[in-house]
C-alpha positions as CSV (number, residue, x, y, z in Angstrom):
1,M,-8.0,-2.3,-95.5
2,R,-6.0,-2.6,-92.4
3,H,-7.5,-2.5,-88.9
4,G,-5.9,-1.6,-85.7
5,P,-5.6,-3.7,-82.8
6,S,-9.0,-4.9,-81.4
7,L,-10.6,-3.5,-78.4
8,A,-10.1,-6.6,-76.5
9,L,-6.6,-6.9,-77.5
10,I,-5.9,-3.4,-75.8
11,R,-7.6,-3.9,-72.9
12,W,-5.6,-7.2,-72.5
13,G,-2.4,-5.3,-72.9
14,S,-3.4,-2.7,-70.5
15,A,-4.5,-5.4,-67.9
16,L,-0.7,-7.1,-68.5
17,L,0.9,-3.6,-68.0
18,L,-1.0,-3.1,-64.8
19,W,-0.3,-6.2,-63.5
20,G,3.5,-5.8,-64.4
21,L,3.5,-2.6,-62.5
22,L,1.6,-4.0,-59.5
23,A,4.1,-7.0,-59.2
24,A,7.3,-4.5,-59.7
25,S,5.7,-2.2,-56.8
26,A,5.1,-5.3,-54.9
27,V,9.0,-6.6,-55.2
28,A,10.4,-3.2,-54.5
29,Q,8.1,-2.9,-51.1
30,A,9.6,-6.3,-50.4
31,A,13.2,-5.4,-51.1
32,C,12.8,-2.2,-49.2
33,K,12.2,-3.8,-45.7
34,T,15.9,-3.9,-45.6
35,L,18.1,-0.9,-46.5
36,L,21.9,-1.0,-47.0
37,A,23.5,1.9,-45.1
38,S,27.3,3.1,-44.7
39,G,29.2,6.2,-43.4
40,N,32.7,7.5,-42.6
41,P,34.4,4.6,-40.9
42,Q,36.8,6.8,-39.1
43,Y,34.5,9.1,-37.3
44,P,34.4,8.5,-33.6
45,P,32.5,8.9,-31.4
46,Y,29.9,8.8,-34.6
47,L,31.0,5.7,-36.3
48,W,34.2,3.5,-36.7
49,R,34.7,-0.3,-37.5
50,D,33.9,-2.7,-34.7
51,P,37.5,-4.3,-33.7
52,E,35.3,-7.7,-33.3
53,N,33.7,-7.6,-36.6
54,D,35.3,-5.3,-39.1
55,S,32.4,-5.5,-41.4
56,R,30.5,-3.8,-38.8
57,L,30.1,0.1,-37.9
58,I,29.7,1.0,-34.4
59,G,29.2,4.4,-32.5
60,A,26.7,7.1,-32.1
61,I,25.2,6.9,-35.7
62,A,24.8,3.0,-35.8
63,E,22.5,3.4,-32.5
64,L,20.8,6.2,-34.4
65,T,20.4,4.3,-37.5
66,E,19.0,1.3,-35.2
67,W,16.3,3.6,-33.8
68,L,15.3,5.2,-37.1
69,G,14.7,1.8,-38.9
70,N,12.5,0.8,-35.7
71,E,10.5,4.1,-36.1
72,M,10.4,3.7,-39.8
73,G,9.3,-0.1,-40.0
74,V,12.3,-0.9,-42.0
75,T,15.9,-2.8,-41.0
76,I,18.8,-0.3,-41.9
77,E,21.8,-2.4,-42.0
78,L,24.9,-0.3,-41.3
79,R,28.0,-2.0,-43.0
80,Y,31.4,-1.4,-43.6
81,V,31.9,-0.9,-47.5
82,G,35.3,1.0,-47.6
83,N,36.9,4.7,-46.5
84,W,34.8,7.8,-46.8
85,A,35.5,8.2,-50.6
86,R,34.3,4.8,-51.5
87,V,31.2,5.3,-49.5
88,Q,30.2,8.2,-51.4
89,E,30.9,6.5,-54.8
90,E,28.9,3.4,-53.8
91,T,25.9,5.7,-52.8
92,R,26.4,7.7,-56.1
93,A,25.9,4.3,-58.1
94,G,22.9,3.1,-56.0
95,R,24.8,-0.1,-54.3
96,V,24.7,1.7,-50.9
97,D,20.9,3.0,-50.0
98,M,21.7,5.3,-47.6
99,I,24.6,7.6,-46.0
100,A,24.6,7.9,-42.2
101,G,26.2,11.2,-41.6
102,A,26.9,13.8,-44.4
103,F,27.4,17.4,-44.6
104,F,25.3,19.2,-47.1
105,T,26.8,20.4,-50.1
106,L,25.6,21.2,-53.5
107,P,27.4,18.5,-55.6
108,R,26.2,15.9,-53.5
109,T,22.8,16.6,-54.3
110,E,23.4,15.4,-57.9
111,Y,23.2,11.7,-56.4
112,M,21.4,11.9,-53.0
113,D,18.4,13.2,-51.2
114,Y,19.0,14.9,-47.7
115,A,16.3,14.3,-44.9
116,L,14.7,17.4,-44.2
117,L,16.2,17.6,-40.5
118,P,19.8,17.2,-39.5
119,F,20.5,15.3,-36.5
120,R,23.8,16.8,-35.1
121,E,26.0,20.1,-35.4
122,T,29.7,19.5,-35.5
123,R,33.0,21.6,-35.4
124,S,35.8,21.6,-37.9
125,V,39.0,22.9,-36.7
126,I,42.8,23.4,-37.6
127,I,45.2,21.0,-36.1
128,Q,48.9,22.2,-35.6
129,R,52.2,20.6,-34.3
130,D,53.6,22.1,-31.1
131,G,56.6,24.2,-32.0
132,A,55.6,24.3,-35.8
133,G,52.2,26.3,-35.0
134,F,51.1,29.6,-36.5
135,P,48.5,32.3,-35.6
136,F,44.8,30.9,-36.9
137,Q,41.9,33.5,-36.7
138,R,40.3,33.5,-39.8
139,W,40.6,31.4,-43.3
140,D,43.0,34.0,-44.8
141,D,45.5,32.6,-42.0
142,L,45.8,29.5,-44.2
143,I,46.7,30.8,-47.3
144,S,50.6,30.7,-47.3
145,R,50.4,27.2,-45.6
146,K,50.8,23.7,-46.6
147,G,47.4,21.9,-45.4
148,L,46.2,18.3,-45.6
149,T,42.8,17.0,-45.3
150,V,41.0,13.5,-46.3
151,I,39.5,12.6,-49.8
152,N,35.9,13.6,-50.3
153,N,35.6,15.3,-46.9
154,S,33.5,18.5,-47.1
155,F,33.6,21.3,-44.3
156,G,30.7,23.2,-46.0
157,Q,29.8,25.0,-49.0
158,A,31.5,28.3,-47.9
159,F,35.0,26.8,-46.7
160,D,35.2,24.3,-49.5
161,R,34.9,27.2,-52.0
162,F,37.5,29.0,-50.3
163,A,39.7,26.2,-50.1
164,N,39.5,25.0,-53.9
165,E,40.2,28.6,-54.9
166,A,43.1,30.0,-52.4
167,L,44.6,27.1,-50.4
168,S,47.4,24.5,-50.8
169,L,45.3,21.6,-49.4
170,A,46.4,17.9,-50.1
171,K,44.3,15.2,-49.9
172,V,45.1,11.9,-48.6
173,S,42.9,8.4,-48.0
174,S,42.5,8.5,-44.0
175,L,42.7,10.2,-41.1
176,D,45.1,8.4,-39.4
177,Q,47.2,8.8,-42.3
178,A,46.7,12.7,-42.3
179,L,47.6,12.8,-38.7
180,Q,50.7,10.7,-39.1
181,M,51.8,13.1,-41.9
182,L,51.3,16.0,-39.9
183,E,53.2,14.9,-37.1
184,R,56.2,14.0,-39.3
185,G,56.2,17.5,-40.8
186,R,54.8,16.7,-44.1
187,A,52.4,19.6,-44.0
188,D,51.7,22.9,-41.7
189,Y,48.3,22.0,-40.6
190,L,45.3,19.6,-41.0
191,V,41.7,20.4,-41.3
192,Y,39.2,18.0,-39.7
193,E,36.5,17.8,-37.0
194,D,37.3,18.1,-33.7
195,S,35.9,14.6,-32.0
196,P,37.2,12.5,-34.5
197,A,40.4,14.0,-34.6
198,E,40.9,14.0,-30.8
199,A,40.0,10.3,-30.6
200,Y,42.2,9.3,-33.3
201,I,45.2,11.6,-31.8
202,A,44.7,9.6,-28.4
203,R,44.4,6.3,-30.1
204,L,47.9,6.9,-32.3
205,G,49.6,8.4,-29.3
206,L,50.5,11.4,-30.9
207,R,51.3,13.7,-28.0
208,N,52.6,16.7,-30.0
209,L,49.4,17.8,-31.9
210,R,47.1,20.5,-30.8
211,L,43.5,21.5,-32.0
212,M,43.3,25.1,-32.4
213,P,40.0,27.0,-30.5
214,T,38.6,28.7,-33.4
215,A,36.5,26.8,-35.6
216,V,36.9,26.5,-39.4
217,A,33.4,25.6,-40.1
218,Q,30.4,24.3,-37.9
219,E,28.2,22.4,-40.1
220,Q,25.0,19.8,-39.7
221,L,25.1,16.4,-40.3
222,Y,22.3,14.6,-42.2
223,M,20.8,11.2,-43.4
224,T,20.6,10.9,-46.9
225,V,19.0,8.7,-49.7
226,S,21.0,7.5,-52.9
227,H,18.9,8.7,-56.0
228,R,19.5,5.4,-57.7
229,S,18.4,3.3,-54.6
230,A,15.2,1.0,-55.3
231,C,14.1,2.4,-52.0
232,N,14.1,5.9,-52.5
233,T,10.2,6.8,-52.7
234,P,8.3,9.7,-51.3
235,E,6.9,7.3,-48.7
236,L,10.3,6.4,-47.3
237,R,11.7,10.1,-47.3
238,G,8.2,11.2,-45.5
239,A,9.0,8.4,-43.0
240,L,12.5,9.6,-42.6
241,T,11.4,13.1,-42.2
242,R,8.8,12.3,-39.3
243,A,11.3,10.2,-37.8
244,M,13.8,12.9,-37.6
245,F,11.6,15.4,-36.1
246,K,10.8,12.9,-33.1
247,L,14.1,12.3,-32.6
248,R,14.9,16.2,-32.5
249,Q,11.8,17.0,-30.4
250,N,13.0,14.2,-27.8
251,K,16.8,15.3,-28.0
252,L,17.8,11.9,-28.4
253,M,20.9,12.1,-30.1
254,S,22.8,13.4,-27.2
255,G,22.4,10.2,-25.7
256,F,23.7,8.4,-28.6
257,V,26.6,10.5,-28.5
258,D,27.4,10.0,-24.8
259,R,27.3,6.3,-25.4
260,G,29.6,6.3,-28.3
261,V,32.0,8.3,-26.6
262,Q,32.0,5.7,-23.3
263,L,32.3,2.9,-26.1
264,W,35.1,4.2,-27.5
265,K,36.8,4.7,-24.5
266,E,36.2,1.3,-23.2
267,Q,37.6,-0.1,-26.4
268,E,40.9,2.1,-25.8
269,R,41.2,1.0,-22.6
270,K,40.9,-2.6,-23.7
271,A,43.4,-2.4,-26.7
272,P,46.8,-3.8,-26.4
């Protein structure tokens, strides 16, 4: 007659399982004292690569992530990992824990969680060449035109859907490439956010490009956490939400942006 495992053996196995779970939890907690974050590296005054250390990202969002880390009791290491498309790929794979600054889109919710509260509203606009412009008041004005944007950039759910269905919108790897293509007449317009576009137009010395006053979209920027991050726990998401609430309540982001603008201008003055 066969007998099942003894009660003592069952208890011993349960104890080992519990010990393993506790050990794994302790390891995860220790590992999550430091989170790797990244973001769009062509995004002044919010984020750009430090000219003195090109693995480091600086700007308003860099100051924000340092503040968030202090509030949450963790270290958020903000690092350059590649262009904006690569940042999203690394986050999808779980090799980056957080994206510091992303618009909300439904496809992105498949691989990352959004902080409950946004930290900044931005304007996306149409950029044209002097002497080759056309009237722009509504999205339909773009239908017969040849446009440009940057790979994996979003301008909100509604415009993204319209662009996919109705526009001829080529995508290139970087903002500076897109601006130079527009300046050379390779497209009729570029769609991008106003502050980064203005900053790069000034840096590249492109004097015949203009931003149209009517916004394509006004969207919110969020902090996000990768679904595959070992640090993505209810406790972390709760701490992030509380910190974002305090940020908004104390109206801190405007100061971060002002200092980001000043830093970018200072670097421009020093640049050869």
